[in-house]
N, C-alpha and C positions, 0 to 999 in steps of 0.2 A: 289416089294420091293427088291428082290435079285439083281436087276439092280444097286441099290445104294451101295450094299455090294461090287459090282464089279467096282464101280467108274463111272457108266453111269450117265449123267446129261444132260437133254434136250431131246426133243421128238425124234429126229433122233438117238441119242445115245441109247435111250431106245429100239427103233425099231431094231437097229443093234444088240444089246445084245440079244433081243428076237429071232432073226433069227439064231444067232450063237448058242443058247442054245435051239432051237426048239425041238430037239429030247428028251432032258432031260425034258423040260417043258410039253411035251405031255404025259409023264408018269403019271401026276396027274392033267392035264388040258385037257379039250375037245377043240381041235383046228381044227375044220373041214375046216376052210378057212385059216389056217396058222396064223402067227403072224400079228396082226393088224398094219396098217400103222402108221407112226408118226402123221399124221393129226387126225387119230381116237383117239390115245392116248391123244392128245391135247384137243379134243372136250369132251372126257369123264371126264377127270380130271378138266376141266373148269366148267362143269355143275354139277359134283357130289357135293352134299351138305357136307361141312366139318364136320358137326355134326355126320354124319354116321361113318366116319373114326375115329373121336375123341371118340365116344362112345365105339367102339371096342377096341381102344387103351387103354382107361381107364379100361375096364373090364380086359384086360390082365395085365396091370401094377399093378392094385390093388391086384391081386393074388400074384404077385411077391413081392410087397412092404409089403403086409400083413404077408408073411412068413419071410421077412428079418427084419421088424421093422424099423421105422423111428427115426432119431435123429434130425439133423439139416436140414431144408428144406429152401433153398435160392430161393427167388422170384426175377426175374430180366427180363427186356425187351431187345429185340434184333431187330434191324432194318435190313430188308432184302434190302440192298441198291440197288440191281439190279432190284427190282420189281416195281420201279416207271414207270409210263406211261405218258410221257409228252403230248402226243396227247390227251389222255383222262383226263388230269389234275389230275391224281392219284398220291399221294405221296407214298413213299416206305412203304410196309407193315411192321408193328411192331408186333412181337409175344412176349407175356409174358409167360415165362416158369417157372415151379417148378422143382428144382434140388435137388436131395439127394446126398450130398457130401460124405456121409459114404458109399453108394453103387454105386456111380457114375452112377446114372440113371436119366433120364428125367421122371418126374411123371405126367406131364400134360402140356398143353399149351392152351392159348386163344389169338385170334387176337384182336388187338386194332382197333376199328372203325376209318374210315378215318378222321372224324371230332371230334374225341374223344382223350383220352390220357390213360396212363397206370393206372391212379387212378381209372377209371371206369372198366378196364379189370381185375384188381387184385381180387376184390371181386368175380367175376365170376369164376376165376381160383380156389380160396380158396374153393368155394362151391363144386367143383368136387372132392376134396381130403379128405381123412379121416386123420385129423390132430391130433387126440387125443394123447397127450403125446409128441408131437414134439416141436421143437423150430424153429420158423419162423424168418428168417432174411431178411431184405430189405434195399435198399438204401433210400435216402431222399424222392424219389417220393412216396414211399409206407408208409411214416410216416404220417398217417392220423388217426384221432380219430375213425372214423367209421371202419377202417380196424383193428385197435387195438381191438375194441370191438368185431368184428367178430372172430378174432383169439382166444380171451379170451373165448368167448361163445362156441367155438368148442373144448374147453378143451386143448388148446395148449398155449404155451408161445411165446413171441416175443422179438426180439432185433432189434430196428429200429434206423436208422441213423438220428441224429438231425442236421439239417443245417438251412440255412437262409430262407427256405420256411416256417418256423415257427419262425419269427424274435423275438417275445416276449419270447418264451420258450427258444430259443437259447441264448438270451441275459441273461436270468435268470441263465442259466448254466454257461455262461462265467463269470458273476458277482460272482457266487459262487466259481468258480475256482480261480479267481484272489484273492478273499478274503482268500481262503484256502491256496493258495501259500504264501501269506504274513504271515499267521499265522503258517506256517509249521516249522518255526524256533523254536516254542514253543510247538508244538505238534508232535506226532509220525505220520510220513507219512506211511499210510497203503496201500500197493499195492496188487492187486490180484496176479499178476505174471509178471515177466520180461522175454522177449524172445529176444535172440540175434542170428542172422543168418548171415552167410557169403557165398557168391557165386556169380557167374556171374559178377565179378568186383564190387561188392557192399557189404556193411555191413549195416545191419538193426538192430536196437534195439528199442523195444517197451515195455512200462510198462502200466499197466492198474490199475486204481483206481476206486473202486465202492463205492457209497454212497447211503444211503436210500433217496428215492425221496422226502420224506417229509421234509428233511433238506434243500432242494434246491428250491422246488416249493411250492406255497401256496395251500391251500385246494381247492380253486376254480379251479385251473389248474389240480390238481390231479383228481378231479371229472370227468373232460373231458376225461381223458385217463384211460379207464377201466383196472384194474389190474396192473397199473404202480407201481413198487416197487423201482426201482433202476436207478440211473444215473451212467453211465460208462464213464470215461474220459481216453483217450489214449493220454498221454502228457509227459512233461518233469518235472524234479524235480525243487524245488523253488530256488536253489542257482546258477542258471546259468549252472549247470551241467545237460545236457539234457538226459532225459530218452528215449525219442522217437526221433529217427533220422534215416536218411538214407544217406549213403555215397556212391557215385557212381562216379568213375573216378575223384577222389580228390575233388568232390563237395559235400558238406554236406547240407542237408535240414532238417528242423524240421517241425513237424505237430502237430496239435491239433484236436482231433475228439471227438464228444460226441455221446452217444447212450442212448436210452430209453429202459428199459426192464421190463417185468412183473416177471422176476425171482428174487429170494431173493438176497440181497446184498452179502451174503457169498457164492453165487454159484461160484465154482472154475473153471468152464469151459468157462468163458466169453472170454478169449483170443482165445481159439481154435474155439469157435463158431463164433466169429467175423471174424477170419482169414479164416474159411472154406467157408464164403459167397463168396469169390472171386473165388472159384472153378467153379462157374457158368460161369465166364468170361474166365479163362485160361484152363479149362478142358472141357467145353461144347462149348461155343461160338467160341473159337479159333479153335476147331476141326471141327465145322460145316463149318467154312470159309475155312480152309486150306485143310482139308481132303475131305469134301463134296462140296466145292466150292459154299456155299450158297450165299454169297454176290455177286459172279460173275454171278449167274444164272439170265437169262433174261426171265424166265417164269413169266408172269405177267397178264394173262387174267383171269378175273372172279375169280372163286374159286381155280384155279390151283396153285397159290403160296402157299396158306394156306395148301392145300392137300399135296403138295410136301414137305413142311417143316415137316409135321407130319410123312411122310414116311422116311424122313431122320433121324428124331429122333428115329423112330422105329429101323432102321438099326443101328444107333448109340448104342441104348440099347443092341441089340443083340451082337454087336461086343464087348461091354463092359463086357458082361457075358461070352464071349468065352475065356476060359483059356486053351484051347487045342493047341493053336498055339502061334506064336510070334506077332500076330496082335496087342495085347494090347500095344506093345512098342510105337506105333504111337500116343498113347493118353497121353503120359507123357512128 
């Protein structure tokens, strides 16, 4: 794992690092035959069952997470674009990770089977985690009744993105919003919070409206989603004055997004919780590709890609926890 802390990637680079640090490594490792060759590293990590590494990773991270406490946990998938193998007709490996935005830590990961998708991998990942008291956020892929039930049963809450993969539910939300917008002239528009930010040549303003789910969906739909209490809308105001917009290089765009949540309608942290979900993209996935060259890696045989992704996330977690140097600046 120290090889990843020093930027090594690929079997030859790992062997080179080992030889350069052989004297130091021999102080705590028995190396009677010296550093293994790059071929040996490749064979070992290809044949090593990922569950062995993942178990030890979970044991370690649960100790840390237990001390720190969890708040928002984002679940999201990432494709390892360089892991495809055209000769063996293997697609790129997809890993689903759990990310603590508060502590900037990877809490766990599960590989998506070749002929499967994230929907089947997410429940396996949730089973690994102690979620009690946490808020779980997911994009539309994870917006499934079974997943909502699993989160609720684990003593956690959820904020799930609602999109066209649930057409009837999404249409109900849109119908309510259109009706609400038309009636807003006569009623008070109650927003949870408005956020306005400027930077990187862009201006963004978003406002969030939360409404009890039973005012939007009928009882039959509510029964399907265990614990569902609130529909959240990130949108514009009814008079043509836009609440939610993004201005970039003199181009203005508007957005409408819906979310399902088991949290009460008066919960004040909806905006921050929704926003923090994207930390998994720009603070984890981006770092893995830019700093650890994950997408560029052509390690692709047997279990090697999955094992290497776990070691990279372990190195990532260690660097995130290191406050003794300036290394942390590379993560922001």
